[in-house]
VMD Tcl script that draws the C-alpha trace (Angstrom):
set ca {
  {-26.67 -38.20 39.00}
  {-24.73 -35.01 39.21}
  {-22.56 -33.01 36.83}
  {-19.45 -31.20 37.95}
  {-16.54 -29.32 36.44}
  {-13.12 -30.10 37.89}
  {-10.07 -27.92 37.49}
  {-7.31 -30.17 36.18}
  {-3.60 -29.77 35.53}
  {-2.53 -31.16 32.19}
  {0.80 -32.98 31.64}
  {2.31 -29.78 30.15}
  {1.42 -27.83 33.34}
  {-1.52 -25.89 31.91}
  {-4.79 -25.92 33.82}
  {-8.19 -26.57 32.35}
  {-11.70 -27.71 33.13}
  {-12.97 -31.28 32.82}
  {-16.69 -32.01 32.93}
  {-17.64 -35.16 34.85}
  {-20.98 -36.94 35.17}
  {-21.31 -38.79 38.48}
  {-23.65 -41.80 38.29}
  {-24.01 -44.96 40.33}
  {-22.59 -48.20 38.96}
  {-25.05 -50.42 37.13}
  {-25.76 -54.10 36.60}
  {-26.50 -55.52 33.14}
  {-27.98 -58.96 32.70}
  {-27.94 -61.33 29.74}
  {-30.90 -63.69 30.26}
  {-30.26 -66.84 28.22}
  {-32.35 -69.93 27.62}
  {-30.72 -72.30 25.15}
  {-30.21 -70.36 21.94}
  {-32.44 -67.46 22.97}
  {-31.60 -64.17 24.65}
  {-34.15 -62.04 26.45}
  {-33.91 -58.36 25.59}
  {-35.84 -55.21 26.37}
  {-36.74 -52.38 24.00}
  {-37.35 -48.84 25.16}
  {-37.27 -45.26 23.94}
  {-33.97 -43.45 24.51}
  {-34.60 -39.73 24.59}
  {-31.07 -38.44 23.75}
  {-31.02 -40.34 20.44}
  {-34.79 -40.10 19.85}
  {-35.36 -43.75 19.03}
  {-36.25 -47.10 20.56}
  {-33.35 -49.43 21.35}
  {-33.06 -53.17 21.98}
  {-30.80 -53.76 24.98}
  {-30.05 -56.25 27.71}
  {-31.86 -55.45 30.98}
  {-29.82 -53.08 33.14}
  {-30.15 -50.52 35.87}
  {-28.74 -48.65 38.82}
  {-29.74 -48.68 42.49}
  {-32.48 -46.40 43.77}
  {-31.01 -42.88 44.18}
  {-29.24 -42.50 47.50}
  {-28.81 -46.26 47.94}
  {-25.98 -48.67 47.28}
  {-26.49 -52.23 46.13}
  {-24.29 -55.26 45.80}
  {-23.94 -55.77 42.00}
  {-25.38 -59.30 42.02}
  {-28.35 -58.24 44.15}
  {-28.89 -55.35 41.76}
  {-28.70 -57.76 38.80}
  {-31.42 -59.99 40.29}
  {-33.60 -56.96 41.07}
  {-33.23 -55.38 37.60}
  {-33.92 -58.69 35.85}
  {-37.13 -59.15 37.85}
  {-38.15 -55.50 37.47}
  {-37.68 -55.18 33.71}
  {-38.56 -58.69 32.49}
  {-40.31 -60.51 35.32}
  {-37.69 -63.26 35.06}
  {-36.05 -64.85 38.09}
  {-32.66 -66.55 37.68}
  {-31.50 -69.57 39.65}
  {-27.96 -69.06 38.27}
  {-26.28 -65.69 37.85}
  {-22.70 -65.90 36.51}
  {-20.39 -62.90 36.52}
  {-19.06 -62.11 33.03}
  {-17.05 -58.94 33.62}
  {-16.96 -55.21 34.12}
  {-17.51 -52.36 31.66}
  {-16.44 -48.72 31.97}
  {-19.56 -46.95 30.71}
  {-17.94 -43.86 29.18}
  {-14.53 -43.17 30.77}
  {-14.12 -39.78 29.07}
  {-17.27 -38.58 30.82}
  {-17.95 -40.71 33.92}
  {-16.40 -43.18 36.35}
  {-19.58 -45.28 36.19}
  {-18.94 -49.00 35.83}
  {-21.20 -51.80 34.75}
  {-21.20 -55.32 36.15}
  {-22.37 -57.86 33.58}
  {-24.04 -61.15 34.50}
  {-25.32 -64.17 32.60}
  {-28.71 -65.27 33.96}
  {-29.78 -68.89 33.37}
  {-32.28 -71.38 34.79}
  {-34.99 -68.78 34.48}
  {-38.54 -68.67 35.79}
  {-41.10 -66.29 34.30}
  {-43.18 -63.84 36.30}
  {-44.74 -60.41 35.89}
  {-42.34 -57.45 35.42}
  {-42.27 -54.77 38.12}
  {-41.32 -51.78 35.97}
  {-40.69 -48.28 37.23}
  {-42.89 -45.45 35.87}
  {-40.32 -44.38 33.26}
  {-40.18 -47.98 31.98}
  {-43.88 -48.34 31.24}
  {-43.32 -48.21 27.46}
  {-40.70 -50.94 27.69}
  {-41.23 -54.10 25.68}
  {-39.37 -57.36 26.10}
  {-38.91 -60.45 23.97}
  {-36.93 -63.62 23.54}
  {-34.74 -63.33 20.44}
  {-32.69 -66.09 18.79}
  {-28.96 -65.44 19.09}
  {-28.68 -65.39 15.30}
  {-31.18 -62.52 15.25}
  {-29.31 -60.61 17.95}
  {-26.03 -61.04 16.05}
  {-27.67 -59.88 12.82}
  {-29.12 -56.84 14.61}
  {-25.65 -55.98 15.95}
  {-24.07 -56.36 12.49}
  {-26.67 -54.09 10.86}
  {-26.55 -51.47 13.64}
  {-30.11 -52.10 14.78}
  {-28.53 -52.93 18.14}
  {-25.86 -50.28 18.68}
  {-26.00 -49.53 22.40}
  {-22.36 -49.79 23.48}
  {-23.10 -51.58 26.76}
  {-25.22 -54.24 25.08}
  {-22.66 -54.87 22.34}
  {-19.83 -55.01 24.90}
  {-21.84 -57.33 27.18}
  {-22.46 -59.68 24.27}
  {-18.70 -59.71 23.62}
  {-18.14 -60.68 27.27}
  {-20.62 -63.54 26.78}
  {-18.73 -64.75 23.69}
  {-15.41 -64.62 25.57}
  {-16.96 -66.48 28.52}
  {-18.25 -69.22 26.21}
  {-14.94 -69.44 24.36}
  {-13.05 -69.81 27.63}
  {-15.49 -72.48 28.85}
  {-15.00 -74.43 25.60}
  {-11.21 -74.21 25.76}
  {-11.00 -75.29 29.41}
  {-13.38 -78.21 28.84}
  {-11.26 -79.37 25.87}
  {-8.09 -79.50 28.00}
}
mol new
graphics top color blue
foreach p $ca { graphics top sphere $p radius 0.5 }
foreach p [lrange $ca 0 end-1] q [lrange $ca 1 end] { graphics top cylinder $p $q radius 0.2 }
display resetview
């Protein structure tokens, strides 16, 4: 990642400085098996606490990756799971006031377990299958508050709602 300050011209003609964080796009994966979702928990230094999140990640620095290939790799790396089916749910703008980074969200199903292949900074990561009712309760209470995870879950709900409405037609 890199940080830069751009000189910008505002609509009123004044100039100013805008700080921008450049980061690679990421893939986020919602592993689902029936009524269970697989999540990871890890320490997030800026907020000084552990967070439950959906698996996600960026390509190795200096490399580009097709979002679906990245999704398969991150799922395997963080959870050990392999997905036979990976369905695209949508795109998220990570923090458009700060960065142009985008996230590509996938639903992973027909899963096979295996050992995770975590990076050194992920060694304290834990993972678990959680019932959807638990995930929803954790979102309601703020125990899960990571914006990307909450937004990805919303994309899942919209995907399921659309599937139900098209099958009813």
